[in-house]
C-alpha positions as CSV (number, residue, x, y, z in Angstrom):
1,X,35.8,108.1,91.0
2,X,37.8,109.1,88.0
3,X,41.4,110.1,88.7
4,X,41.9,113.9,88.6
5,X,45.3,114.4,90.3
6,X,48.2,114.0,87.9
7,X,52.0,113.3,88.3
8,X,53.6,116.4,89.8
9,X,50.5,117.4,91.7
10,X,50.3,113.9,93.2
11,X,54.0,113.9,94.3
12,X,53.7,117.4,95.8
13,X,50.6,116.4,97.8
14,X,52.3,113.3,99.2
15,X,55.5,115.2,100.1
16,X,53.7,118.1,101.7
17,X,51.3,115.9,103.6
18,X,54.0,113.6,104.9
19,X,56.1,116.7,105.8
20,X,53.3,118.2,107.8
21,X,52.5,115.0,109.6
22,X,56.2,114.3,110.3
23,X,56.8,117.8,111.7
24,X,53.8,117.4,114.0
25,X,55.0,114.1,115.2
26,X,58.4,115.5,115.8
27,X,56.9,118.4,117.9
28,X,57.9,121.1,115.4
29,X,54.3,122.0,114.6
30,X,51.2,122.0,116.9
31,X,48.3,119.6,116.4
32,X,47.0,121.5,113.4
33,X,49.8,119.9,111.4
34,X,47.7,116.7,111.2
35,X,45.8,118.5,108.4
36,X,48.6,117.0,106.3
37,X,46.4,113.8,106.2
38,X,44.2,115.5,103.6
39,X,46.9,116.2,100.9
40,X,48.5,112.8,101.7
41,X,45.3,110.9,101.2
42,X,44.3,112.8,98.0
43,X,47.8,112.2,96.6
44,X,47.7,108.5,97.4
45,X,44.2,108.1,96.0
46,X,44.8,110.2,93.0
47,X,41.5,111.9,93.4
48,X,40.7,115.3,94.9
49,X,37.0,116.0,95.8
50,X,37.4,119.8,95.3
51,X,38.7,119.5,91.7
52,X,35.3,118.5,90.2
53,X,33.6,121.3,92.0
54,X,36.1,123.8,90.5
55,X,36.2,122.1,87.1
56,X,39.9,121.2,87.4
57,X,42.0,118.2,86.6
58,X,45.7,117.8,86.5
59,X,45.7,114.4,84.9
60,X,46.9,114.2,81.3
61,X,44.1,113.6,78.8
62,X,43.7,110.0,77.7
63,X,43.5,109.5,73.9
């Protein structure tokens, strides 16, 4: 798996994912908030399975 999630995208995924999970654990959101596992995992791995299907990559080009 080649990395396809770059800097700002990675940080936003981790923050949003952790926020959704945290809000669910705190009781602010219902159980659907655990969907935050998806952006959190893709941010930590640096790879999004949807990006290749759409032909996207937010990683800077390596020279």
